C-alpha positions, 0 to 999 in steps of 0.5 A: 533119755531120762529115766522115768520114776513113779512116786506113790505117796499120800503125804503131799509134802513128802511127795512134792519134795521127792518130785522136786529133788528127782527132777533136779537129778534129771529124772522124769517123774510122775506122782500118785496120791494112793495105791489105786491112783498109783496103779492107774498112773503106772499103766499110763506112765510106764516108769523105769522104777516105782517108789511106793509108800508102805502105808496108804489108804485104799491100796497099801504099798504091799498090796500095790507091789503085789499087783505090779509085780504080776505085770512088770519086772521094773524095780519096786522100792518101798519107801517106809518109816522106821516103824514099818520094818516088820512089814518089809520082809513081807514086801520083799516076799511079794516082789519088792526090789528094795526098801528105803527109810523115809529119813534116809538122806536124799543123796543115798536115795538117789544112789539107791535108785541109780543103782537099781536103774543101772544108769552107769551100766548097760541094761539088758532088755527082757527080749535080750534075756529071753533070747539067752535063756539058759535053762528049763523052767521047773516050776512057777513060784507062788506069789508069796515065795518071791513074786511071779516069774520063772524058777529054775534049779541051778544045781539040778542033778540031771534031766529037766531043769539042768542048767546049760549056759550058752555063755561059758557058765558065768552068771550075773545078777540083774543088777550087773553083779557077778553071781558065780558060774556053773561047771557041769553039775556044780554051782560055784558062787563068789565068796561073800557077794550074794547070799546073806541069810535064811528065813525058813527055807528062803534065802535073801541077799545081804541087801534084803533082796529075795534070792530063792528057796531051798527045796530038798537041799537044792537052791531054787532061784527066782530069775525075776529076782537074781541071776538073769543072764550068763556072760563070758566074763571070768574073774580069774583063771583059777576061780579064786574066792569061789565057794563050790556047791556039789550036786545035792550038797547041803547049802547051810553054812556054805553060802558065803557067810559061814556064820549063818545057820541052815534052815533046820536051825531056824 
């Protein structure tokens, strides 16, 4: 079955080109001319992914992204001009999955869309994820701190919030990338794969995807943005290449990219 993509773009020429290109790639495509129309079309069409123009009349891309993230978990990709990059960080914080520049080549755009749709990998439905839910919810984040969803502590010391994985402690991102594993009270992450930078006490992956917050020296992860399930897969017997995070250990300078400062240094 073809994957469904919604394009929300007020420029008719760009919109028509995107529709033609994506239909040639065997996607089922719907289109909307602005944010208000986009919201209505999203509810009608129920797409697997939405491509949102950043600047639109009525309801702009960031505002539409915020509304959609409260009703869906599907990838929301911001389609933006180079001059809009200052707004990308806000869009990510509001729940955007990724962003693509308008001058990006079409092949790259299709690759990014396909990657988020996991066309070549087995998807996990929300129901399957709920059945395998591996931790207690310790708080619900505010909209400005990564979008709606369930936030858990991956390195809780004891008591409520401690993660007990039913699948050998190995964690994966929603996109299918290996995240790391839990061993007792400790979190291990695979070197260089995930955390890219700090913004205040918020952590982002190298691709700009929001990962979580630092709260009292702990990594608090929004499950709607990163680690979504556990798996029995283990990459190596001796866990080679992993970085070890002991309980309550400071996360600054220990997140894979050693040259990134901790939040107190921003």
